[in-house]
N, C-alpha and C positions, 0 to 999 in steps of 0.2 A: 050668511053673515057671522055665525058662530065659527066657521072655518076659518075665516079670514082673521078674526080675532085670536084664535088658538095660533095660527101660522106666525102672526107677529109676536105673540109672547114667546113661541119657540125660537124665533130669530133673535130676540134681545137676550135671553138666557144663553143662547151660544155665543154671542159677542161679548157678554159678560164673563163667560168662561175663558175666552181668549185673552181679555184684558187682565184676569186674575193670574193666569199663567205667565204673562208677559212681565207682570209687576214683581216677580221673584228674582228676575235676572239682575246681576250686578254690572256696573260699568258698561250699560248699553250703549252702543254706538250706532246710528243708523245713518246711512249715506244715501242721498238722494241726487240724482243727475238731472240737471235741468239745463239742456242745450249745452252750452260751453261753461256752465256754473256747477260747481259741486257744493251741496249743502250737507254739512256734517252735525248730526245731533249727539251730543254726549250727556250721560247722567253723571253729574258731578259728585252727588252724595253716594259714595261707595260703601258707608258702613251703615246705612239704613236701608233694609230690605222688605220692611213691614208693608202690607197692602194698605194700611190705614194712611201712610205717610207718603204713598205714591204721588198723590196729587200736589204735595208740598214740595217735592224735591225740584231743585234747580236744574234747569236744562240749559247746556251751552250749544250755541249754534255757531258755526263758522262757515266761511265761504271761500272757496278757492276759484278764482277766474283763470282758466286755462285756454283762453281764447286763441292765444298765439303760441301755445307750447309746442305743437306739432309743426306750425307754421315756419317758426324762428329756430328750429332745432339746428344746433351747431353741427356742422359737418366735421367728421374726422379727418385730419390732415395728416399726412406722413411728412418726416422731416425732408426727404427728397422726393420730389415728383418728376416723372419723365414722359416727354411727348415725342413719339416717334414719327419720323418721314413727314416734315413740314415743308410746304412748297410755297416759294415766292413768285409773284409775276408782277413785273414793273417796267418802267421806262428808264434808261439810262441816257446819260449826257456827260459833258466835262466842262469846268471852268479852265478855260484856256488862258494861261499866263505866259505865253511864249513871247519872247522879245524879237518879233519879226524884223528882218532887216539886218540884223547884226551878222558879222562874218561866220560865227559858229552856227547860226540857224541856217544861214545860206548854203553852208557846206553840206547840210544834211537834207535840206529841201532843195532839189535841183529843179530849178525853173527853166532850164534850157535857155533858148533865145527869148523866152518872154519876160514878163515883168516879174519881180521877186514875188516869193510867196507872201500871202497876207492869211489874216485869220479866217477869212471867207473861204480859202482854198480847203480848210480842214474842217469846215462846218459839218456838223451832223444832220441827218434827218431825225428830227426828234420823236416824230410818231413810229419810226421803225427800228430806233436803237433801243434795245431791249436788255433787261436783267432778269434772269431766271435763276433761282436758287433752289437747291433741295438739300434740306438740312436732314442728315441721317438721325439724329436726335437732338433734342434740347432738354435741360434740366434745370429745375428751380430748387435752391437749398435754402431752407427757411433761416433767416436771421433773427426776426423779431416778430412773433405772434403771426406770421404768415402775411404780414404787411410788408414788411422789407425782406426782399429775398436775393440771392445770387443767382443768376441766370447766365447759363453757359451752354455750349454745344459744339456740333462738329458738322460741316457740311461742304458742298460743292458750289461756288458763286460762277456763274457764266454770263459774260458781257458780250454783246454784239453791238459793235459801234458802226452804224450804217452811214457811209460817206455821201454827201450831196453832190460833190464834184467828181471828176473823173481823175483820181489818183492812184498810183500804183507803188506798193512797197518792193523795193529791190532786195533780194535775200543776202547776196555776197558780193560785195560789201553792203551793209545795211543802209539804205537811204530811201527817200520819197521822192518821186517825180511826177509831173503832169503827163497824163496818158492822152494819146490821140484817139482813143477809142471811147465810144460813148457806151457806158456801162448801165444796165437795167438794175443791176445789183453790185455794190462795191462795199465790202464790210471787212472789219478787223474783229476777230473773236479772241477773248482772252478768259480762262478758266482758272480757278484758284481753290485750293483746298483751305478752308477757313475755319478758324476758332474765334467766335465771338464770346466776350466777356461783358456782362452788364449788371447794374443793380436795378432791380424791379421793385416798384412800389404798387401793390395791389390795394386799392381802397376798399374793396368788398371781398375778403377772403371767404367768406362763407356762400358766395354766390358763384356759379360756374361763369356767369357772363356778367361782368360788372365793369369797372373802369380801372384800368392799369396802365402804367407808364414805365418803360425801360429805357436806359441808356448807358452806353460804355465804349468800349473799343472793340476791334476786331483785328486779327492778324492772318493773312492770307498768303499761301505760297503758290506761285505760278505751276500750273501742271500741264497745259497745253495752250497753245496760240497758234492761230493760222488766218490768211486772208482767202476769201471767197469773192470770185467775181463771176459776172454773167453778161455776156455780150453777143451781138449777132456775129461778129467777126471770129471771135475766139471760142464761143460756146461757154462752158462751165469750167472754170479754173479755180482750184483750190491748192494753195501753197502752204505747207507747214513749216514753221520756225519760230524762234523767240523774237526775232525783229527788234532787238535791243530793248526789249521790255523789261521793266524792273521786275526782277524775280520775287519781291515781297509786296504785298498791298496792305498797307496799314490804314484804317479808317474809323472815323467816328460813326457809331451806328446807335439806332433809336427804334423803339417801337411803342405804338399806341392801341391801346385796346378800349373800345367802346361798344359794350354789348358783344354781340356775335362778330363785330367788325375789327379787323387787325390790319394796321397799317404799319409799314417799315420804312426806313430811310437810312442811307449810308453817303458818307463823304470821305473820299481818299485824303489822307494826310501826306502822304508822298505822291510824287508825279507817276504817270503811267509808263514814262519811257525813261531811260537812263542818259539820253543825250540831251542836246540843247532845247528840243521840244518839251514845254512844260505843260502838261494838261492834267488836271485833277478830276478823276472820274466822280460821279455821284448817281445815285438811283433812288427813286421812291416807287412804292406799290403796294400791293395788297399781299397780306400773308395768310395763308390757309393753316390755321393752327386752332387747336383745342383750347389754349390759354396763351 
């Protein structure tokens, strides 16, 4: 029993020694972390270091809530950001505004002994007409707080227009006629080297995947075109040529980003061909891009 009492007395004397040693410090500041809270204890009386007044000193406590400090840390943005090799995969079609039955159209669309061409003769197979684009790069230039940006790039647009009916392009001179062969594949390809220019609005610039919208115009130059047909009678046939296609493709373009999903769309301002046939290509699809 005496040993227990002596141990308790020794412990009290030790604690008292620590208390007297701490009371001689000036402007003491203790910081305690409790979860996401920081509790700061400061000695406000810096001119009084007497042990007798230690208990009468005022102590100031402050709390710092850093619950979202790390979670909402703002990402560093550069003035210009670059995204390399973007791929588009979509469907293509056109808005046919041809004035069928007029002399100018009939001179280009050779019906032979049959009835004059109609819109149905040049109808496309929607599920097999494709638009595939490869963008070598795209860049975003910050305009205002990375919310409003200028977006531009360079790439290759490729259209495959798959015809539903059996029509053939004659190369020289250029015209279209109904063919007697039943084709299992009958398509027109057109490829353009294109520069898009868009205004981009990014509502969540501090998130990699948020909501964004871009809209603008693009200008493309025709780099190649050909027809490709496949039939039992003639086998596979591929004929290259410009087929009187318009060398320039000017289009309205747009892009929508929702989380990890990127959708794109384009609508040509000028017609696909330079002759009396008036068809405005358009495309919609998925864009595989980081932003």
